[in-house]
C-alpha positions in Angstrom: 0.1 -0.1 0.0 1.3 3.4 -0.7 -0.1 6.4 0.8 0.1 10.3 0.6 -0.3 12.2 3.5 -0.2 15.8 4.0 -0.5 16.3 8.1 -1.6 20.2 9.1 -1.7 21.4 12.9 1.5 22.7 14.9 3.9 20.1 13.0 6.7 22.3 12.2 9.7 23.2 14.4 8.4 21.0 17.0 10.3 18.0 16.1 7.4 16.8 14.4 9.3 14.7 10.9 11.7 13.0 13.6 8.8 11.9 15.6 7.3 11.0 12.5 10.3 9.2 11.2 11.0 7.1 14.3 7.4 5.8 14.3 7.5 4.8 10.7 10.9 2.7 11.5 9.3 1.2 14.5 6.5 0.4 12.2 8.6 -1.1 9.3 7.7 1.9 6.6 9.8 3.0 3.8 9.0 6.4 2.6 9.6 10.2 3.2 8.4 12.9 5.5 9.4 16.4 4.5 7.8 20.0 5.7 5.9 22.4 3.2 6.1 25.9 2.0 2.5 26.2 3.8 3.4 25.0 7.3 2.0 21.2 6.5 4.1 18.4 6.8 4.1 15.6 3.5 4.5 12.0 4.0 4.8 9.5 1.4 4.5 6.2 3.2 4.7 2.2 1.7 3.6 -0.7 3.6 1.1 -3.0 4.4 -2.7 -2.2 5.2 -2.1 -2.9 8.8 1.1 -1.0 9.0 -0.6 2.2 7.9 -3.5 1.9 9.9 -1.1 1.5 12.7 1.2 4.5 11.6 -2.1 6.7 11.2 -3.3 6.3 14.4 -0.1 6.8 15.9 0.2 10.2 13.9 -3.1 11.4 15.2 -1.9 11.2 18.7 1.6 12.1 18.4 4.2 11.3 21.1 5.7 14.6 20.7 4.3 16.9 23.5 5.0 20.1 21.2 3.5 18.6 18.2 -0.7 19.1 17.3 -2.3 17.1 14.4 -5.4 19.2 13.5 -6.0 17.3 9.7 -4.5 14.8 8.0 -5.4 14.2 4.2 -4.8 11.0 3.0 -4.9 9.2 -0.3 -3.5 5.8 -1.9 -0.9 6.9 -4.7 0.1 4.0 -6.4 2.8 6.6 -8.2 4.6 6.8 -5.2 8.3 4.9 -5.7 9.1 1.8 -4.1 11.4 3.0 -1.2 13.4 0.8 0.5 13.7 2.8 3.8 12.1 5.9 5.6 14.0 9.4 5.6 13.5 12.7 6.6 13.7 15.0 3.5 15.6 18.6 3.8 
């Protein structure tokens, strides 16, 4: 399963990308997480349906006390490449 996620809220300047990276690696997802100019964070995630459900559940309530997720726009995107690991994009 290949998902494109756009996360809005207090998600930049609070370590959200690194928390997301740690969650993704722990769950076994591949993909990327990066900040966008509009203040949101974009995630491309590749994994099983079960891994994706677990990831989405954790994303909605970040472990990071400074981050606050207001909304997650999500859709399947078969054009996402087959990543072999998860990375933070700068």
